C-alpha positions as CSV (number, residue, x, y, z in Angstrom):
1,M,0.1,0.0,-0.6
2,R,1.5,3.4,-1.5
3,Q,1.7,5.7,1.7
4,E,-0.7,7.9,1.8
5,G,-3.5,5.0,2.0
6,L,-1.2,3.8,5.3
7,M,-1.2,7.6,6.2
8,L,-5.1,7.5,5.7
9,R,-5.5,4.8,7.7
10,V,-3.2,6.6,10.7
11,F,-5.5,9.5,10.4
12,M,-9.1,7.5,10.7
13,V,-7.7,5.7,14.1
14,D,-6.4,9.2,15.5
15,L,-9.4,10.5,14.4
16,S,-11.7,7.8,15.6
17,Y,-10.1,8.3,19.3
18,F,-12.3,12.1,19.1
19,F,-15.3,10.4,18.4
20,R,-15.0,7.8,21.5
21,T,-15.5,10.4,23.4
22,K,-18.5,11.7,22.4
23,W,-19.7,11.8,25.6
24,L,-16.8,13.7,27.3
25,V,-17.1,15.8,24.0
26,F,-20.6,16.6,24.6
27,T,-19.9,17.6,28.1
28,L,-17.5,20.4,26.9
29,I,-19.7,21.7,24.0
30,A,-22.2,22.0,26.9
31,L,-19.5,24.0,29.0
32,N,-18.5,26.2,26.3
33,L,-22.2,26.8,25.5
34,S,-22.8,27.4,28.9
35,D,-19.9,30.5,28.9
36,M,-20.8,31.3,25.5
37,F,-24.7,32.0,27.9
38,V,-24.3,32.3,31.0
39,T,-21.1,34.4,30.8
40,G,-21.5,36.6,28.2
41,L,-25.2,37.8,28.8
42,V,-23.9,38.6,32.4
43,Y,-21.2,40.7,32.3
44,S,-22.7,42.5,28.8
45,R,-25.2,44.0,31.7
46,M,-22.1,44.8,33.9
47,M,-20.2,46.7,30.8
48,S,-20.4,49.8,28.9
49,F,-20.2,47.7,25.5
50,E,-22.2,44.7,24.1
51,Y,-19.8,42.5,25.7
52,F,-22.1,39.2,24.3
53,R,-21.2,40.1,20.8
54,F,-17.6,40.5,21.8
55,F,-17.1,37.2,24.1
56,V,-19.6,34.8,21.3
57,P,-15.9,34.3,18.8
58,G,-13.5,33.9,21.6
59,V,-15.7,31.2,22.8
60,V,-15.4,29.7,19.7
61,V,-11.8,30.2,18.9
62,A,-11.0,28.6,22.7
63,G,-13.8,25.5,22.0
64,M,-11.2,25.0,19.1
65,F,-8.0,25.6,21.0
66,A,-9.2,22.5,23.1
67,A,-9.9,20.3,20.7
68,A,-7.3,20.7,18.5
69,L,-4.4,20.3,21.9
70,D,-6.9,16.7,22.2
71,V,-4.4,15.6,19.2
72,G,-1.4,16.2,22.0
73,R,-3.8,13.9,24.6
74,R,-4.0,11.4,22.7
75,V,-0.3,11.4,21.0
76,Y,1.0,11.5,24.6
77,L,-0.8,8.2,25.2
78,G,0.4,6.7,22.8
79,L,3.8,7.4,23.6
80,T,3.4,6.3,27.4
81,Q,0.8,3.0,26.2
82,G,2.8,1.6,23.0
83,V,0.0,2.6,20.4
84,T,3.2,5.3,18.5
85,Q,5.7,2.3,18.5
86,Y,3.5,0.0,17.1
87,Y,2.5,2.3,14.2
88,L,6.4,2.9,14.2
89,S,6.9,-0.8,13.3
90,L,4.3,-0.9,10.3
91,P,6.0,-0.1,6.7
92,I,4.4,3.5,7.4
93,D,7.3,7.1,6.9
94,L,7.7,8.8,10.0
95,D,6.6,12.1,8.1
96,A,3.4,10.1,6.9
97,I,2.7,9.4,10.8
98,V,3.4,12.5,12.3
99,L,1.2,14.3,9.5
100,A,-1.6,11.8,9.8
101,H,-1.9,13.3,13.8
102,I,-1.4,16.9,12.5
103,L,-4.6,16.4,9.9
104,S,-6.3,15.0,12.5
105,A,-6.0,17.7,15.0
106,G,-7.3,20.2,12.4
107,V,-10.4,18.1,11.8
108,G,-11.0,17.8,15.4
109,G,-10.8,21.0,16.0
110,M,-12.6,22.4,12.7
111,I,-15.5,19.7,13.7
112,Y,-15.5,20.7,17.4
113,G,-15.0,24.2,16.5
114,G,-18.1,23.8,13.7
115,V,-20.8,23.3,16.3
116,L,-19.7,26.1,18.3
117,L,-20.2,28.7,15.3
118,A,-23.1,27.4,14.1
119,V,-24.1,28.6,17.4
120,A,-22.6,31.3,17.2
121,M,-24.3,32.2,14.1
122,A,-27.5,31.9,15.1
123,A,-26.8,33.4,18.6
124,V,-25.5,36.6,16.5
125,P,-27.2,36.6,13.6
126,G,-24.4,38.9,12.1
127,L,-21.8,36.3,11.8
128,A,-24.0,34.6,9.4
129,S,-22.3,36.4,6.9
130,P,-20.6,35.1,2.9
131,S,-17.2,36.6,5.1
132,T,-17.4,33.7,7.8
133,L,-17.0,31.0,5.3
134,V,-13.4,33.0,3.8
135,I,-12.2,32.3,7.3
136,V,-14.0,28.8,8.2
137,P,-10.4,27.1,6.0
138,F,-8.5,29.2,8.2
139,M,-9.7,28.2,11.3
140,F,-9.1,24.6,9.6
141,L,-5.1,25.9,9.4
142,L,-5.2,27.3,12.4
143,S,-6.4,23.9,14.3
144,M,-3.0,21.7,12.9
145,G,-0.7,24.6,13.8
146,L,-2.2,24.4,17.0
147,S,-1.1,20.9,17.6
148,G,1.9,22.5,16.7
149,I,1.8,23.2,20.8
150,A,1.3,20.5,21.6
151,A,3.9,19.1,20.0
152,V,5.6,21.2,21.3
153,L,4.3,19.8,25.0
154,N,5.1,16.1,23.9
155,L,8.5,17.1,23.2
156,F,9.4,18.8,26.1
157,S,7.6,16.8,29.0
158,G,8.8,13.1,28.1
159,G,7.8,10.7,31.2
160,G,5.5,11.4,33.7
161,D,2.9,13.3,34.2
162,R,4.6,16.5,33.4
163,Y,2.4,16.6,29.5
164,W,-0.6,17.7,31.8
165,V,0.7,20.8,33.4
166,F,2.5,22.2,31.1
167,A,-1.0,21.6,28.4
168,E,-2.8,23.7,31.2
169,G,-0.5,26.2,31.6
170,M,0.3,26.6,27.9
171,Q,-3.9,26.9,27.9
172,V,-4.0,29.4,30.7
173,A,-1.0,31.5,28.8
174,M,-2.4,31.7,24.8
175,L,-5.7,32.2,26.0
176,G,-4.9,35.1,29.1
177,L,-2.8,36.4,25.8
178,S,-5.5,36.7,23.5
179,T,-8.4,39.3,23.0
180,V,-10.6,35.8,23.4
181,F,-11.9,37.5,26.3
182,Y,-11.0,40.6,26.6
183,P,-10.8,43.7,24.2
184,E,-7.1,44.9,23.1
185,Q,-8.0,47.9,24.0
186,A,-8.2,47.4,27.6
187,M,-5.3,45.7,27.7
188,Q,-3.4,48.0,26.7
189,A,-4.4,49.8,30.0
190,Y,-2.5,47.0,32.1
191,L,0.3,45.2,29.6
192,P,3.4,46.2,28.7
193,A,4.4,47.1,25.2
194,F,6.2,43.6,24.2
195,A,2.9,41.9,26.2
196,V,0.3,44.0,23.4
197,E,2.5,42.9,20.7
198,A,2.4,39.3,21.8
199,V,-1.5,39.8,22.0
200,T,-1.6,41.3,19.2
201,L,0.6,37.7,17.5
202,N,-1.5,35.4,18.7
203,P,-3.2,33.6,16.5
204,L,-6.1,33.0,18.5
205,S,-6.5,36.7,18.6
206,Q,-6.2,37.0,15.1
207,V,-9.3,34.5,14.3
208,A,-11.6,36.1,16.9
209,G,-10.4,39.3,15.4
210,A,-11.5,38.1,12.1
211,L,-15.0,36.5,13.8
212,R,-15.8,40.2,15.2
213,G,-15.3,41.5,12.1
214,V,-17.0,39.7,10.0
215,S,-19.7,41.6,7.8
216,P,-21.5,42.1,4.0
217,A,-17.7,44.2,3.0
218,G,-15.4,41.3,4.7
219,F,-12.3,42.1,5.5
220,G,-8.6,42.8,4.5
221,A,-6.6,40.2,3.3
222,S,-3.3,41.3,5.0
223,S,-5.0,40.2,8.1
224,L,-5.8,37.1,6.5
225,A,-2.5,36.9,5.1
226,L,-0.7,37.1,8.8
227,M,-3.7,34.7,10.4
228,A,-2.0,31.9,7.4
229,L,1.5,32.7,8.4
230,T,1.5,32.4,11.9
231,S,-0.7,29.3,11.6
232,L,1.7,27.7,9.3
233,L,4.7,29.0,11.0
234,L,3.2,26.5,14.4
235,L,2.9,23.8,12.0
236,A,6.2,23.5,10.7
237,V,7.3,23.3,14.3
238,G,5.0,21.0,15.3
239,F,5.6,18.5,12.3
240,V,10.0,19.0,13.4
241,S,8.7,19.0,17.0
242,Y,6.8,15.3,16.7
243,R,9.4,13.7,14.2
244,H,11.8,14.9,17.0
245,V,9.9,12.6,19.6
246,F,8.7,9.6,17.3
247,L,12.4,9.5,15.9
248,K,13.5,8.8,19.8
249,V,11.1,6.7,20.7
250,R,12.3,4.3,17.9
251,L,15.4,4.5,18.3
252,L,15.2,4.2,22.4
253,G,11.8,2.3,22.4
254,K,10.4,4.4,24.9
255,V,9.5,7.5,26.3
256,Q,12.0,9.2,29.1
């Protein structure tokens, strides 16, 4: 069988784990929706601007981020339970295994984020625009790029339970230094200039900003180009990191 067919099989197996935890996914989606409506509506009464409309796209992006990171959890479990070692014993290229995991992260993030986006478009009619369809492929690219963060976590966590600690810390840092929950103007008042620059370059901020800027007139191509560039950079880092981890496991037979 050609490498493309073998990669597709690994991709399908990896993605199947996403659906095997459907009740967990359903629970997490329900929690995201409760944040969307409870937090968004309550805070809207406390803010001087329409926070609900601002917050809803942020919930979509945060959910997509969590789903993309889930592939890192599955890879980590595969490394510690021998699944990855089994893949490495098959006649499949190392690069094909890496790409299968990255594609799985992209599709998983799109499925999760797509459900939240559908609810968001119903809650905020302005999101139901042709411009939203333009953003969707970039959301898929971002989901694959965000899996690069999970790859880096696997690269440095090694054995033990450090992966879970690193993943939680990274999630807090990425979401905290973004415009997912807070407007950039508010962050400029409390953060130093270099931190505000990090907030601007954060791909989560870019996607959330693109969704908030959806209108019949659309938005600038420069914002989409920056979104694609940061996603591709994360994807490249993820590919190199996963490849290094899997190569090390192929040589040593375990995670150290």
